[in-house]
N, C-alpha and C positions, 0 to 999 in steps of 0.2 A: 197378698204380699204387701207389707207396710213399707212406706217410703221413709228412709231414715232422715231425721231432722239434724242438720248440722248444729253443733253447739257453738254459740257465740261467746267468746271469752270477754272478760272485762276490758282487755287491751283492745280488742277489735271494737267493742262498744264505745270506748273513749275515742277511737278514730272516727267512727260514724257520727258521734255527737259533735266532734270538732268539725267535721265536714258539713254537717247540718248548720252549725253556727256560722261558718264562713258563707254558706249559701244564703242564709238569712240576712247577712249584712248587705247583700245586693238589693234588698227590698227596703232598706232604711232610707228615709227621706231627710232626716236631720242628723247632724254630725255627732252629737253627744251620745244618743242611743247606738249609733253605728260603732263608735269607739268602745263603748261598754261591751257590746256583743263581740267585737273584735278581740278585746282583752280576754273574754271568756273563752273564745276559740283558741287564743294563744296558750292559755292554761291547759285546755283540753288536748291540743296538739303537743304541748310539752309533755304532758302525762303519757300520751300515746308514743311519742318519740323515745322517751326514757324507758318505758316498759317494753317496747318492741325493739329496743336497742337500735333505733334509727337516729343516729346522732346528728346527721345534717338537719333533720326535721326539728330535733330538740334545739340545736343551735340557732336555727332560723327564728323559732318562736321565742327563744330566750332573748333574742335581740329585739324582736318586734314588740314584746310586751312592754318594756319601758318606753319605747317610742310611742306606742298607743296611749300609755298613761300620761306621758308628757303632753301630747297633742290634745287629749281629752281634757286635761286640767286647764290647758291654755284656752280651749274653746269654752269651757265652763266659766272661767274668770273673765273672758272678754264679753260675755253676755250680761254680766252683772253691771248695774249702774255704778259709775265712778263717783265717789263722794267729793264734795267741795265744789266751788264755782269753777266753771270752765272759762278758759281765757279765749278771747276773740282771736281768730286766725287772720284777721285783716287789720291793717294799720289805720283804716278809715274808721271814724267814730260812727256810732249809731245815728247821731244827729245828721251827719253828712249824707248818710244813705237815705233817710226817710224825709228829709226836708225838701219840699218841692222847690225847684229852681236852684238847688244847692250844687256843689261841685260835681256830684254824681250824675247830674242831668246832662 
């Protein structure tokens, strides 16, 4: 007697892929890869929600996708070096700080 194998539809497969992507975000140690995988899971869950007519799931991930895109873009640009000279944050001059016996002592 043969055991019947259940057929997995592409809708179910997209749900499993989405769940696997969310699970993998918990192993990320840096923010940019985490956001990229989170955006991929948003697309996969959006596909799953639309195909299975699970509209709350679709709505949630349709909102989360632009949020993840915004924060990943912000994290990416904050890591890049800023061009141009940086202004000192202190009103004291460099000479006042490094001169022995100066006002800073």
